[in-house]
C-alpha positions in Angstrom: 64.4 139.5 57.9 65.2 136.0 58.7 63.3 136.4 61.7 60.3 137.5 60.0 60.3 134.8 57.7 60.6 131.9 60.5 57.5 133.9 62.4 55.6 133.7 59.0 56.5 129.8 58.0 55.5 128.5 61.7 51.9 130.6 61.1 51.3 127.7 58.5 52.6 124.8 60.6 50.0 122.3 61.8 51.2 122.2 65.7 52.7 124.8 68.0 56.0 125.3 67.4 58.3 125.0 70.7 61.2 127.1 71.7 63.6 124.1 71.0 62.7 123.8 67.3 62.0 127.7 66.8 65.7 128.7 68.4 67.5 125.8 66.5 65.5 126.7 63.4 66.7 130.4 63.4 70.4 129.7 64.2 70.4 127.1 61.2 69.2 130.0 59.0 71.9 132.3 60.9 74.5 129.8 59.9 73.8 129.7 56.5 74.3 133.3 56.2 77.6 133.3 57.8 76.3 135.1 60.5 77.9 134.6 64.3 75.6 133.4 66.6 75.1 131.3 69.9 72.2 129.0 70.5 71.6 128.9 74.3 69.5 126.8 76.6 68.6 127.8 80.2 67.0 125.8 83.0 65.5 126.8 86.5 64.0 124.7 89.2 61.9 124.9 91.0 59.5 124.7 89.1 61.5 123.1 86.4 61.3 125.2 83.5 63.7 125.2 80.2 64.4 127.8 77.1 66.3 128.1 74.4 67.1 131.1 72.2 69.5 132.9 69.6 72.1 135.2 71.0 73.9 137.5 68.4 76.9 139.4 70.0 75.6 138.7 73.0 72.2 140.1 72.3 69.2 138.4 72.7 67.5 137.6 69.3 63.2 137.6 69.1 62.8 136.5 72.7 62.8 138.2 76.3 65.8 140.1 77.1 66.2 139.0 80.9 66.5 135.5 80.2 70.0 134.9 81.4 69.0 136.7 84.9 65.9 134.5 84.9 67.5 130.9 83.8 71.0 128.9 84.3 72.3 128.6 81.6 73.4 124.9 80.7 74.2 124.8 77.0 75.7 127.6 74.6 76.8 126.6 70.9 78.8 128.9 68.9 79.0 128.6 65.2 82.1 130.7 65.2 84.7 129.5 63.3 
């Protein structure tokens, strides 16, 4: 439900939402619900490409499932306590 709500809200935003804003917002929504998740950023080069996504229990939420195979993970922030 949170993913669907976030998709609906971004439809009304006046500019395109980038993966960094979308993923960080989703991670914060999960955090408010006390759900454990990871905020992840991966990169590739050449050509340079970066992407951010959210995982729960190692499962990518609302994004391409093969991102860890395509990108080198440079940042993983977990909200586990």
